[in-house]
NUGU-563245 format. One record per residue (C-alpha): residue number from 0; residue in one letter; x, y, z. Coordinates in nm, 2 decimals. Layout:
N
   nr  rest       x       y       z
  NUM     A       X       Y       Z
...
END
This chain:
295
   nr  rest       x       y       z
    0     M    8.04    7.61    6.67
    1     S    7.85    7.75    6.98
    2     N    7.99    7.68    7.32
    3     L    7.90    7.40    7.53
    4     N    7.62    7.43    7.79
    5     I    7.47    7.18    8.05
    6     A    7.13    7.05    7.94
    7     V    7.10    6.83    8.24
    8     H    7.28    6.95    8.57
    9     T    7.32    6.56    8.72
   10     P    7.59    6.36    8.92
   11     A    7.49    6.05    8.69
   12     L    7.71    5.77    8.79
   13     L    7.72    5.62    8.42
   14     G    7.57    5.82    8.19
   15     E    7.49    5.64    7.86
   16     G    7.29    5.58    7.55
   17     P    7.12    5.92    7.46
   18     S    6.81    5.85    7.18
   19     W    6.65    6.19    7.05
   20     D    6.24    6.07    7.08
   21     A    6.10    6.29    6.80
   22     E    5.78    6.25    6.83
   23     H    5.77    6.38    7.19
   24     N    6.05    6.68    7.09
   25     R    6.27    6.49    7.41
   26     L    6.56    6.35    7.49
   27     L    6.58    5.96    7.67
   28     W    6.88    5.88    7.84
   29     V    7.00    5.58    8.07
   30     D    7.23    5.58    8.38
   31     I    7.37    5.24    8.37
   32     E    7.48    5.19    8.73
   33     S    7.17    5.38    8.89
   34     Y    6.91    5.16    8.71
   35     K    6.77    5.46    8.53
   36     V    6.58    5.56    8.23
   37     H    6.57    5.97    8.21
   38     V    6.37    6.14    8.01
   39     Y    6.49    6.54    7.95
   40     D    6.25    6.79    7.77
   41     P    6.48    7.04    7.64
   42     E    6.17    7.27    7.64
   43     T    6.12    7.27    7.99
   44     G    6.47    7.19    8.07
   45     R    6.28    6.92    8.32
   46     D    6.45    6.56    8.37
   47     Q    6.28    6.29    8.48
   48     A    6.44    5.98    8.59
   49     Y    6.25    5.60    8.61
   50     D    6.40    5.37    8.78
   51     V    6.38    5.02    8.58
   52     G    6.54    4.81    8.87
   53     E    6.86    4.67    8.74
   54     H    7.16    4.80    8.52
   55     V    7.03    4.95    8.18
   56     G    7.25    4.94    7.87
   57     A    7.00    5.17    7.61
   58     V    6.65    5.32    7.55
   59     V    6.50    5.39    7.21
   60     P    6.12    5.55    7.18
   61     Y    5.89    5.28    7.11
   62     R    5.55    5.39    7.11
   63     G    5.43    5.70    7.33
   64     D    5.55    5.68    7.66
   65     E    5.64    5.30    7.60
   66     V    6.05    5.27    7.54
   67     V    6.27    4.95    7.45
   68     V    6.50    4.88    7.71
   69     A    6.84    4.62    7.67
   70     L    6.88    4.56    8.07
   71     R    7.06    4.33    8.24
   72     S    6.83    4.07    8.18
   73     G    6.75    4.16    7.84
   74     F    6.53    4.33    7.63
   75     H    6.22    4.43    7.76
   76     T    5.97    4.72    7.67
   77     C    5.89    4.94    7.97
   78     H    5.60    5.18    7.95
   79     L    5.73    5.50    8.15
   80     L    5.46    5.69    8.34
   81     T    5.32    5.31    8.50
   82     G    5.64    5.16    8.53
   83     E    5.52    4.81    8.38
   84     M    5.78    4.62    8.24
   85     K    5.70    4.32    7.96
   86     A    6.03    4.07    7.88
   87     I    6.07    4.06    7.50
   88     E    6.36    3.81    7.50
   89     D    6.68    3.75    7.74
   90     P    6.96    3.62    7.50
   91     E    7.21    3.57    7.76
   92     S    6.98    3.45    8.09
   93     D    7.33    3.16    8.09
   94     K    7.53    3.46    8.17
   95     D    7.52    3.64    8.50
   96     T    7.83    3.87    8.51
   97     N    7.69    4.01    8.17
   98     R    7.48    4.32    8.07
   99     F    7.40    4.49    7.81
  100     N    7.56    4.85    7.72
  101     D    7.50    5.05    7.39
  102     G    7.18    4.96    7.15
  103     K    7.01    5.16    6.89
  104     C    6.76    5.08    6.60
  105     D    6.81    5.12    6.28
  106     A    6.55    5.25    5.97
  107     L    6.34    4.95    6.01
  108     G    6.31    4.92    6.38
  109     R    6.54    4.69    6.46
  110     F    6.76    4.68    6.76
  111     W    7.11    4.62    6.74
  112     A    7.23    4.62    7.09
  113     G    7.58    4.45    7.25
  114     T    7.66    4.32    7.55
  115     M    8.02    4.36    7.79
  116     S    8.13    4.13    8.10
  117     M    8.07    4.29    8.43
  118     N    8.39    4.15    8.53
  119     N    8.63    4.29    8.30
  120     E    8.67    3.96    8.10
  121     S    8.77    3.97    7.80
  122     K    8.51    3.87    7.49
  123     A    8.26    3.78    7.68
  124     G    7.98    3.95    7.52
  125     S    7.83    3.92    7.18
  126     F    7.59    4.10    6.93
  127     Y    7.25    4.15    6.91
  128     C    6.99    4.19    6.64
  129     L    6.62    4.24    6.79
  130     E    6.29    4.25    6.52
  131     E    5.95    4.27    6.66
  132     G    5.82    3.97    6.61
  133     K    6.13    3.74    6.58
  134     P    6.38    3.55    6.76
  135     V    6.68    3.78    6.86
  136     R    6.96    3.68    6.65
  137     T    7.31    3.69    6.74
  138     M    7.52    3.89    6.50
  139     F    7.90    3.78    6.59
  140     R    8.06    3.76    6.92
  141     D    8.37    3.79    7.09
  142     V    8.30    4.14    7.23
  143     S    8.49    4.29    7.47
  144     T    8.28    4.61    7.57
  145     S    7.99    4.65    7.26
  146     N    7.96    5.02    7.23
  147     G    7.91    5.31    7.01
  148     L    7.70    5.23    6.70
  149     G    7.54    5.36    6.41
  150     W    7.49    5.39    5.99
  151     S    7.57    5.61    5.73
  152     P    7.30    5.83    5.58
  153     D    7.25    5.59    5.20
  154     E    7.22    5.28    5.47
  155     Q    7.51    5.10    5.29
  156     S    7.73    5.11    5.63
  157     M    7.70    5.04    5.96
  158     Y    7.97    5.18    6.20
  159     Y    8.07    4.98    6.51
  160     I    8.25    5.03    6.89
  161     D    8.43    4.76    7.08
  162     T    8.60    5.00    7.29
  163     P    8.92    4.81    7.39
  164     T    9.02    4.75    7.03
  165     R    9.00    5.13    7.00
  166     S    8.92    5.06    6.67
  167     I    8.60    5.20    6.48
  168     D    8.48    4.95    6.26
  169     R    8.29    4.91    5.95
  170     F    8.04    4.71    5.80
  171     D    7.87    4.66    5.49
  172     F    7.50    4.70    5.59
  173     D    7.17    4.50    5.43
  174     L    6.90    4.70    5.54
  175     E    6.65    4.50    5.40
  176     A    6.77    4.13    5.53
  177     G    6.94    4.32    5.83
  178     D    7.25    4.16    5.75
  179     I    7.61    4.30    5.84
  180     S    7.91    4.17    5.66
  181     N    8.27    4.23    5.54
  182     R    8.41    4.37    5.89
  183     T    8.72    4.65    5.86
  184     S    8.86    4.86    6.05
  185     V    8.83    5.23    5.92
  186     I    8.97    5.47    6.19
  187     S    9.22    5.36    6.50
  188     V    9.20    5.60    6.80
  189     P    9.53    5.75    6.93
  190     E    9.58    5.61    7.32
  191     D    9.61    5.99    7.44
  192     F    9.26    6.06    7.32
  193     G    9.14    5.84    7.57
  194     F    8.90    5.51    7.46
  195     P    8.58    5.49    7.17
  196     D    8.28    5.45    7.36
  197     G    7.93    5.56    7.20
  198     M    7.89    5.73    6.88
  199     T    7.68    5.92    6.66
  200     V    7.67    5.96    6.26
  201     D    7.56    6.31    6.13
  202     S    7.42    6.39    5.84
  203     E    7.66    6.39    5.65
  204     G    7.81    6.07    5.74
  205     M    8.09    6.17    5.97
  206     L    8.14    6.02    6.29
  207     W    8.10    6.13    6.62
  208     V    8.25    5.98    6.87
  209     A    8.29    5.98    7.31
  210     H    8.59    5.93    7.48
  211     W    8.61    5.75    7.80
  212     G    8.87    5.88    8.02
  213     G    8.96    6.14    7.71
  214     G    8.73    6.42    7.81
  215     R    8.65    6.52    7.46
  216     V    8.41    6.43    7.19
  217     T    8.58    6.40    6.87
  218     R    8.47    6.42    6.46
  219     W    8.59    6.16    6.20
  220     N    8.56    6.12    5.84
  221     P    8.53    5.75    5.79
  222     H    8.62    5.75    5.45
  223     S    8.98    5.93    5.51
  224     G    9.04    5.79    5.90
  225     E    9.09    6.20    5.89
  226     L    9.01    6.39    6.23
  227     L    8.78    6.72    6.19
  228     Q    8.68    6.82    6.47
  229     Q    8.71    6.81    6.85
  230     I    8.52    6.94    7.12
  231     E    8.63    6.95    7.49
  232     V    8.37    6.81    7.77
  233     P    8.44    6.94    8.16
  234     A    8.41    6.50    8.26
  235     D    8.67    6.28    8.23
  236     Q    8.43    6.03    8.10
  237     V    8.26    6.11    7.78
  238     T    8.01    5.80    7.70
  239     S    7.81    5.90    7.44
  240     C    7.63    6.17    7.17
  241     C    7.33    6.27    6.99
  242     F    7.20    6.45    6.77
  243     G    6.84    6.65    6.83
  244     G    6.60    6.90    6.88
  245     P    6.34    7.02    6.64
  246     D    6.60    7.04    6.35
  247     L    6.82    6.74    6.54
  248     E    7.13    7.06    6.53
  249     D    7.14    7.00    6.91
  250     L    7.42    6.72    7.02
  251     F    7.40    6.59    7.30
  252     I    7.69    6.45    7.52
  253     T    7.65    6.19    7.80
  254     T    7.93    6.19    8.06
  255     A    8.01    5.96    8.39
  256     R    8.11    5.98    8.74
  257     T    8.28    5.63    8.80
  258     G    8.60    5.59    8.79
  259     I    8.73    5.89    8.88
  260     S    8.93    6.00    9.21
  261     E    8.76    6.25    9.44
  262     E    9.04    6.47    9.38
  263     R    8.97    6.51    9.03
  264     L    8.57    6.55    9.06
  265     A    8.61    6.81    9.26
  266     E    8.80    6.97    8.96
  267     T    8.53    6.86    8.69
  268     P    8.27    6.92    8.93
  269     N    7.98    6.80    8.63
  270     A    8.08    6.51    8.58
  271     G    7.80    6.29    8.50
  272     S    7.57    6.58    8.34
  273     V    7.45    6.57    8.00
  274     F    7.58    6.87    7.80
  275     V    7.46    7.01    7.51
  276     I    7.62    7.21    7.22
  277     R    7.54    7.31    6.81
  278     P    7.87    7.19    6.64
  279     G    7.71    7.30    6.30
  280     V    7.59    6.99    6.15
  281     K    7.26    6.85    6.16
  282     G    7.22    6.45    6.27
  283     Q    7.02    6.21    6.15
  284     Q    6.71    6.08    6.30
  285     T    6.68    5.84    6.58
  286     H    6.47    5.57    6.47
  287     A    6.25    5.36    6.70
  288     Y    6.20    5.00    6.74
  289     G    5.95    4.83    6.56
  290     R    5.85    5.11    6.32
  291     V    5.99    5.18    5.98
  292     S    6.06    5.54    6.00
  293     Q    5.91    5.78    5.77
  294     A    6.16    5.99    5.58
END
């Protein structure tokens, strides 16, 4: 395993939601609290931020310089270069104190994303699925902090994290129908690891989990529940991770500065930055919205 490096040196308040835009060889990520979508080009080292005017929980590739974002006010397309936003649907227009958090697309281009309360209300959020040209479906309710999700390489399983439960759950996944069933817990994250946050699944079907308050990313076997690997990150609030780079060998890790004392920030000055490491295993591709991915 190679050393951990800083990809984007920045004091993001709540860096989150990284996704790899393979068409342009760039990393999309968000700073939720700063209302920004970031685009990082590893070749040039340039990171460009685009203000979207409200909390943005997730971003996924769409068409060219258009992306799809899960905002506080629901799903939108966003043209990064012109700034033009088009609303798709807001499934929680009646819930002023909720916002979207994490989200990803499956192999058929459906955007799965969930919500959370901004007032620490328990079980105030829900988990949704947006399919192009169809109304948003509510997949389940009673979510506290909708977070990491990902799919097994054979598309038979979807993994999901509701952060305060400390559980990584598995659903049976029906790709054709876009349905999930048989929710079961496969891993319980120990308290001294912090809370499980964002997640990605590698090409071997193992889970990579970011730990809020835990300063690390861990790798787990979802079949045996075994902890396989740990990467220490010099930032306490590790929020998410995703594989990128031309061969999907680079693991990008987002972090946050929010909720950390001034003293601790002095000790961890790179909190909020995006880190990168080559962990020795490849990831799976990030799927774009509305598109069937060509394997």
